[in-house]
N, C-alpha and C positions, 0 to 999 in steps of 0.2 A: 229523658223526655217521657211524659206520660201519655197513654192513649186517651182519646176522648171517650166519654161514657157511651156514646152511640156506637163507636167502633168496637169497644169492649163487649157491649151487649150483643152485637151482631156476631162477633167471634165466639162468644160463649154459647149462643143459641146454635151456631153451626157445629160446635164441638159436641153439644148434647145430641143434636140430630144424628151425627155420625155414630154416636154410642147408643142410638135407638132409645133415648130418654126424652119423652115428650116434655115440652116447655113452651111457654108463650109469655108475651109482654102483657102484664095486667095494667101497668101504668107507665106511660112514656114521660120521661123527664127531660131535662135540658140535655141536648145532644153533645154539648161541649164539656160541661163541668158537673153534670148531675151525679149525685151519689146513687148507689145501686143496692137494693135489698133483694135477696133471693129467698123465696118461700118454697120450702120443700113440703109438698103435699103427699103424704103416704097413702092417701086414698082409703084410709080406715078411720077417718075422723080426727086424726092427729096430724100436726104439722110443726115445722121448725122454721124460724126466720133467721137468716144470716145477714150480717152487715160487714163491710170491709172496715178494718181498723188498723191503726199504726201501732206497732209495738215500740214503745218509747225506748226500751233498752237496746234493741237491735236496729231500730229504724226501718224494719221491714213491714210491709203490708201483709195482713193476714185476715182471713175470714173468721169471724167469731159468731157465736150464737147470740142473737138478740133476745129471742124468746122461743119457747116450745110448749106444746100441750095441745089442748083441744083446738081444732081448726078455727072455730069462732073466736076464741081468745087471741090466737095469733093474728087473725084478720083485724081485730080491734087494735092491737098494738101497731100493726102496719098502718092502719087508718090514722092513728095518733101521729106517727112519724110523718105521714104525708101532710097532715095539717100544719106541721112545723116547717116542712121543706117542700115548696111547690116544684122544685127541680128534680125531685126524687123519682128514680126508676124502680119498678117492682116487677120482678120476673118470677113466674110460678113454674116450678119443676114438679112433675108428677111421677113418683116412683115408689112402688110398694116396697122395694128393696132399700130405699133410702139413698139412692145414687144421686149425687148432685155435682160431682166432678170438681168442686171448688178446691179440693186438696191436691189436684193435679198440677204439675209444673206449667207455668205460663198463665194461670188464672188468678194468681195472687194480685 
């Protein structure tokens, strides 16, 4: 059984809050089945966007890098994705150290 997007986002934001990593919802998608993008803003003009993907070999869900580079370029890529998918969630994480917690157990 899969978690709904809304519940996953709430849990992710709570985990970030507990780790003192600022984050907020930039775009609210469909609460049931919306996909989620996570933008890591390093607060130095650079950013990385992650999307959840399925590994066809193992069948596991993993977070992969969609794009990275100048923040404006990453924002453009996110805007393109949003134009294709009106149900998409976008979460922005702000961390100079690059902490996003997506590699921790339970967030796959």
